[in-house]
VOGU-3710 file (C-alpha; in Angstrom, 3 decimals, decimal comma):
1> mlydiikrmn> 0,000/0,000/0,000  2,723/2,480/0,966  4,852/1,860/-2,112  1,797/2,133/-4,388  1,104/5,587/-2,983  4,749/6,617/-3,292  4,787/5,528/-6,937  1,839/7,820/-7,581  3,739/10,609/-5,854  6,840/10,360/-8,023
11> hirtmdwgkk> 5,528/13,251/-10,107  6,015/15,601/-7,140  8,495/18,254/-8,095  11,599/18,719/-6,020  12,053/22,274/-4,824  15,312/23,927/-5,808  16,643/25,415/-2,587  19,446/27,108/-4,509  21,823/28,905/-2,176  19,379/28,925/0,749
21> tplkisengr> 20,758/25,810/2,436  22,371/24,684/4,577  21,403/27,063/7,363  24,235/28,793/9,210  24,904/30,872/12,304  25,262/34,662/12,074  28,703/36,148/12,652  27,733/37,451/16,089  26,596/33,969/17,123  23,045/35,113/17,940
31> yllyhdqtpf> 20,823/34,304/14,975  20,235/31,873/12,131  20,761/32,675/8,470  20,074/31,042/5,171  23,291/30,068/3,434  23,059/33,177/1,225  23,208/35,345/4,397  19,541/36,358/4,382  17,895/36,165/7,830  16,134/33,029/8,979
41> fylgdtawel> 13,626/33,626/11,760  12,901/30,154/13,146  9,104/30,014/13,320  8,339/26,433/14,244  5,181/24,451/14,741  5,011/21,452/17,056  3,833/18,374/15,153  5,546/15,642/17,136  3,262/12,867/15,787  3,430/13,971/12,132
51> fhaltfseme> 5,186/10,848/10,797  3,061/8,584/12,969  -0,456/9,918/12,633  -1,084/11,492/9,201  -1,584/10,329/5,644  0,107/12,076/2,735  -3,088/13,926/1,827  -3,527/15,101/5,419  0,079/16,295/5,424  -0,590/18,357/2,332
61> lyfenrtslg> -3,496/20,052/4,129  -1,318/20,683/7,167  1,723/21,937/5,243  -0,433/24,239/3,104  -1,959/25,769/6,220  1,318/26,295/8,056  3,052/27,714/5,005  0,201/30,195/4,524  0,739/31,379/8,119  4,454/32,023/7,687
71> ynviqaviip> 5,875/28,968/9,458  9,190/27,673/8,171  9,955/24,753/10,541  7,837/21,726/11,435  9,048/19,646/14,404  8,399/15,891/14,236  9,738/12,640/15,732  10,926/9,568/13,808  10,288/7,161/16,700  7,354/8,954/18,329
81> eldglktpnr> 6,072/9,084/21,862  2,596/7,571/21,470  3,501/3,881/21,291  5,648/4,691/18,298  7,452/1,347/18,311  4,395/-0,922/18,274  1,546/1,099/16,763  2,274/1,548/13,051  1,873/4,717/11,045  -1,153/5,230/8,798
91> ygecplfqnd> 0,414/2,968/6,168  0,978/0,043/8,495  4,701/0,533/9,039  6,730/0,687/12,270  10,184/2,280/12,356  12,213/-0,736/13,494  12,212/-4,501/13,326  12,170/-6,189/16,750  12,523/-2,735/18,382  16,186/-2,815/17,362
101> paqpneryft> 17,813/0,471/16,278  20,224/-1,612/14,200  17,294/-2,976/12,164  15,498/0,007/10,590  12,399/-0,693/8,500  13,271/0,536/5,011  9,611/1,042/4,115  9,076/3,331/7,108  12,136/5,418/6,284  11,187/5,619/2,619
111> fidyvlqmag> 7,918/7,099/3,840  9,867/9,680/5,880  12,005/10,460/2,815  8,888/11,508/0,943  7,468/13,467/3,860  10,681/15,490/4,025  10,533/16,060/0,273  6,903/17,133/0,483  7,662/19,556/3,321  10,584/20,936/1,348
121> nyglfvgvlp> 8,376/21,593/-1,632  6,303/23,841/0,615  9,479/25,677/1,644  9,450/24,065/5,078  12,348/22,780/7,125  11,688/19,795/9,370  13,130/19,746/12,867  13,749/16,001/13,059  13,955/14,235/16,423  15,519/10,791/15,933
131> twgdkvelmg> 13,514/9,426/18,885  11,313/10,545/21,738  13,047/10,502/25,104  11,152/7,561/26,605  13,065/5,213/24,291  16,259/6,314/26,073  14,975/6,706/29,643  11,444/6,593/31,083  11,973/9,058/33,964  8,485/8,500/35,367
141> wgigpvifnv> 6,453/9,101/32,220  6,186/7,553/28,792  5,660/3,916/27,910  8,976/3,184/26,185  10,288/0,604/25,994  13,877/1,749/26,496  15,770/0,427/23,471  18,881/2,605/23,188  22,360/2,193/24,599  25,573/3,989/23,715
151> dnayyygkml> 26,536/1,582/20,923  23,230/1,321/19,076  22,510/5,045/19,564  25,726/5,848/17,705  24,879/3,328/14,975  21,344/4,700/14,626  22,624/8,275/14,476  25,217/7,316/11,875  22,524/5,679/9,768  20,361/8,798/9,937
161> gnrykntpni> 23,258/11,104/9,197  24,262/9,122/6,128  20,692/8,860/4,850  19,798/12,536/5,222  23,079/14,394/4,893  22,085/15,677/1,455  18,430/16,367/2,270  18,374/20,181/2,259  15,520/20,962/4,665  16,565/19,270/7,928
171> iwiiggdrqv> 17,381/20,625/11,376  18,429/17,913/13,838  16,874/17,936/17,314  18,397/15,445/19,750  16,459/14,585/22,905  12,723/14,489/23,332  11,317/16,038/26,506  14,003/14,652/28,791  16,522/16,075/31,229  20,055/14,757/31,151
181> ggknreiwea> 21,909/12,856/33,824  23,556/9,524/34,440  23,889/7,110/31,539  21,380/8,872/29,310  23,858/11,670/28,714  26,264/9,240/27,095  23,452/7,901/24,918  22,356/11,343/23,697  25,983/12,280/23,042  26,516/9,077/21,076
191> makgiksedr> 23,422/9,663/18,934  24,461/13,250/18,192  28,025/12,249/17,344  26,771/9,408/15,174  24,733/11,843/13,078  27,566/14,358/12,897  30,042/11,648/11,836  28,168/11,499/8,520  26,269/14,787/8,311  28,171/18,025/8,779
201> nhlmtfhpng> 25,685/20,002/6,708  22,807/20,509/9,125  22,397/22,403/12,370  21,656/20,512/15,583  20,130/21,278/18,972  18,615/19,407/21,944  15,000/19,408/23,180  14,876/19,186/27,021  12,036/18,674/29,468  10,093/21,505/31,115
211> dksssmwfhq> 11,929/24,280/32,937  15,225/23,168/31,385  17,540/24,210/28,572  20,017/22,343/26,408  22,666/24,764/27,672  22,538/23,155/31,123  24,363/20,099/29,776  25,569/20,662/26,232  26,424/24,338/25,714  30,097/23,554/25,191
221> aswldfnacq> 29,443/20,475/23,047  30,816/20,852/19,534  27,718/19,213/18,037  25,266/21,668/19,652  24,854/24,582/17,229  22,073/26,426/19,055  20,266/26,154/22,382  16,649/25,209/22,965  14,712/25,511/26,199  11,253/24,355/27,239
231> sghsmrdypn> 9,243/26,757/29,394  6,391/24,260/29,205  2,799/24,124/30,350  2,873/24,547/34,123  1,602/28,130/34,496  -0,074/30,930/32,568  2,692/33,443/33,048  5,905/31,434/33,079  8,866/33,876/32,822  10,423/32,219/29,782
241> ymmidydynr> 12,328/35,422/29,053  14,545/34,588/32,034  15,516/31,304/30,367  16,363/33,170/27,169  18,324/35,773/29,179  20,417/32,970/30,659  21,153/31,263/27,345  21,712/34,544/25,493  24,431/35,561/27,927  26,344/32,278/27,877
251> apakpcldme> 29,783/32,108/26,282  30,492/31,339/23,562  27,442/33,001/22,051  24,983/30,585/20,469  21,481/31,222/19,105  18,677/30,224/21,464  14,892/29,870/21,465  11,975/28,497/23,443  11,226/25,222/21,666  8,232/24,284/23,793
261> pcyedhavnw> 6,313/27,129/25,453  2,696/26,883/26,599  0,502/25,313/23,924  -2,707/26,969/22,815  -5,815/25,160/24,115  -3,678/23,042/26,455  -4,871/22,508/30,041  -2,803/24,621/32,429  -0,467/22,306/34,339  -2,262/19,400/32,635
271> kiengffndy> -5,372/19,875/34,829  -8,687/20,765/33,242  -9,870/22,524/36,393  -7,099/25,105/35,868  -8,528/26,185/32,542  -6,700/26,372/29,216  -3,962/28,464/27,620  -5,301/30,785/24,945  -3,812/32,991/22,231  -2,963/35,734/24,735
281> hvrkaayrav> -0,739/33,398/26,753  0,860/32,158/23,539  1,617/35,730/22,404  3,146/36,715/25,731  5,530/33,772/25,647  6,492/34,516/22,050  7,114/38,274/22,226  8,915/38,144/25,551  11,248/35,371/24,402  12,052/36,956/21,045
291> fagacghvyg> 12,553/40,420/22,533  14,876/38,838/25,107  17,093/37,750/22,225  15,700/34,441/20,918  16,468/33,585/17,295  12,861/32,587/16,717  10,004/30,850/18,447  7,975/27,643/18,375  4,188/27,503/18,526  2,212/24,530/19,793
301> casvwqmhrp> -1,395/23,403/20,143  -2,688/20,579/22,338  -4,578/18,900/19,490  -2,042/19,500/16,737  1,108/18,114/18,358  -0,629/14,736/18,704  -2,684/15,091/15,493  -5,841/14,182/17,389  -8,489/12,660/15,134  -11,923/11,091/15,783
311> ekapvgfsnd> -10,771/7,478/15,933  -8,000/8,137/18,485  -8,362/8,952/22,164  -6,597/12,223/22,998  -3,554/12,599/25,195  -4,343/15,020/27,990  -7,309/17,211/27,111  -8,013/17,976/23,490  -11,024/20,169/22,790  -11,248/19,415/19,078
321> ywhhqihlpg> -9,533/17,604/16,208  -6,246/18,753/14,680  -7,706/19,767/11,295  -9,980/22,242/13,101  -7,413/23,450/15,620  -4,855/24,479/13,009  -7,063/27,559/12,591  -6,803/28,803/16,183  -6,006/32,532/16,462  -2,640/32,093/18,169
331> arqmeylkrl> -1,346/30,071/15,236  -1,897/32,988/12,856  -0,671/35,631/15,295  2,833/34,136/15,336  3,271/35,363/11,780  2,802/38,956/12,907  5,782/38,639/15,235  7,897/37,052/12,507  7,064/39,735/9,941  7,708/42,479/12,471
341> vesrpftere> 11,181/41,212/13,352  12,044/40,570/9,714  11,053/44,123/8,766  14,047/45,654/10,557  17,821/44,913/10,450  17,944/41,395/11,793  21,340/40,401/13,111  21,957/43,652/15,009  18,876/43,166/17,187  19,595/42,814/20,913
351> pdfeaietpl> 17,695/43,014/24,206  17,570/46,477/25,774  17,418/47,420/29,464  17,760/51,208/29,220  14,880/52,389/27,038  12,286/52,168/29,797  12,631/53,012/33,466  10,863/50,012/34,994  10,223/46,801/33,053  7,889/45,617/35,853
361> vgddhirvtk> 7,658/42,024/37,012  5,434/38,987/36,732  2,346/39,258/34,578  3,102/42,929/33,825  6,688/42,352/32,659  7,609/44,509/29,651  10,375/43,522/27,214  12,351/45,759/24,856  14,503/44,861/21,865  16,419/47,292/19,669
371> gkdylmvylp> 18,727/47,780/16,721  20,796/50,821/15,867  17,818/52,644/14,334  14,752/51,056/15,938  13,346/49,779/19,185  10,336/47,604/19,964  8,490/47,438/23,279  6,092/44,629/24,187  3,439/45,657/26,717  1,509/42,578/27,897
381> kggevkvnts> -1,371/44,709/29,222  -1,121/47,794/27,065  -1,371/50,950/29,113  1,296/53,606/29,441  5,057/53,394/29,050  7,784/56,037/29,333  10,459/55,501/26,680  13,910/57,018/26,319  14,151/57,067/22,533  17,758/58,303/22,605
391> virgarknaw> 18,950/54,696/22,908  18,630/54,564/19,108  20,058/56,912/16,499  18,338/59,919/14,992  17,045/63,228/16,291  13,618/62,678/14,759  11,628/59,541/15,483  8,644/57,828/13,911  6,474/55,686/16,166  3,580/53,286/15,704
401> wldprtsaii> 1,586/50,616/17,467  1,193/47,043/16,266  -1,880/45,152/17,451  -0,517/41,590/17,890  -4,053/40,175/17,739  -4,996/41,534/14,300  -1,754/42,987/12,833  -3,421/46,404/12,596  -0,956/49,307/12,600  -1,716/52,646/14,241
411> ridtntnpvv> 0,629/55,529/13,461  1,748/57,981/16,131  2,747/61,581/15,433  6,474/62,155/14,873  8,220/63,409/17,997  11,635/64,992/18,600  11,631/64,706/22,393  14,141/62,120/23,666  11,830/60,911/26,448  8,219/60,274/25,502
421> ifeapssgeg> 5,246/58,818/27,333  3,294/56,529/25,019  -0,173/55,240/25,813  -1,442/52,107/24,091  -4,861/52,225/22,392  -6,262/49,878/25,050  -5,226/48,186/28,265  -5,978/45,240/30,507  -5,761/41,466/30,466  -5,600/40,256/26,867
431> fdwvlvvdna> -4,948/43,734/25,426  -1,240/43,489/24,681  0,450/45,892/22,271  3,800/46,385/20,574  5,279/49,872/20,360  7,804/50,472/17,571  10,008/53,578/17,458  12,171/54,162/14,378  14,876/56,605/13,453  12,962/58,652/10,886
441> damfeypqfq> 16,095/59,033/8,748  16,288/55,254/8,312  13,010/55,395/6,351  11,880/51,925/7,376  8,722/50,535/5,832  5,894/48,950/7,749  5,994/45,139/7,863  3,932/43,330/5,270  1,283/40,991/6,626  -0,857/38,421/4,855
451> nkihy> -4,103/40,072/5,856  -5,207/43,665/5,293  -3,572/46,346/7,419  -5,729/49,095/8,865  -4,139/52,467/9,508
//
């Protein structure tokens, strides 16, 4: 059945990535670039069960949607969490024979080959996790079984590296919701080194468990190209910007991002009585992390990561099926952040601590990022903010508000005063705003959004 479908798919064109790949690190060590030096803002979507749960036609629907919303990375797991060793994918294939990493199922990996090609033809990179963490160590959750040791992890990584070293649209993600300690560290190291022994083309990071970052264990590792943290799903106002602050200030400088923040429509702390994260919580995590210096951000939804469909029981609490939930408001709103950041000089952007007098704390915490000729202020509850615009160049400034819910832009009168009090168009819980102040002489344009902009 699988090969019959693949034969029918052989007409699929192969996208010419030209000089866009492989991805590389910016000279200052902070951001990601395409190979031709153009900026790459990592806007990822969490689709852990992609290879396990969807048909090719469903993937086309999913890829089309995410591409239309500006996403450029899809994160998925080869040996997935949800009984990924025993329950086959939609074409009846499991990844390994006898649960042995030394015996890969060629039919399963041929399927993955075509998924990667299909994603690439939509202009999407795939953040590929070789395995979910419960196949390395259970640590109290997951069903396993544990199948990896140092020797077969290296062999498995080497096999993957050799198979995909020339596939243009891959980012390697070692780990899978696990912290590191004891023997599992040696296993993760072996898997990473196995991949890198064959594949020196693609960037690599590590996906940790909640409240952790890859930098805690692997910052100095030669195979770790950028850091990833997980702020997770434990509270509505987790200060993920503090995790980014920590990774941003490590030496040597490496790009960093929040790879698993709170998921939209996910039960807070996994308990339905706590309510659910909504688009406002998703936006706060995204803007605060990026303005703290992250090289991008990753969105997630409780139904989409698991690709919940009618015939499968959900993991945790899923309020609807994945093909409905891909249209949640937070998913679209991530594009507004991406377009905003891309609209100004990219690699000079850095966190700022001087433009405002008091960044406030907790739920009211304000974050500022700036370049030489612009600054951006994220106000989680709108309201008033006093800004010292002299931290950027230019005697004359242009200013405007971005509504992160709708992408509407509201212009503010030009001002020559160095210190200005700005008041957002609205305030309160759920009424977050982004203030942008530009050096008027730089003549920046407004960012271009997919939907209509109202002035």
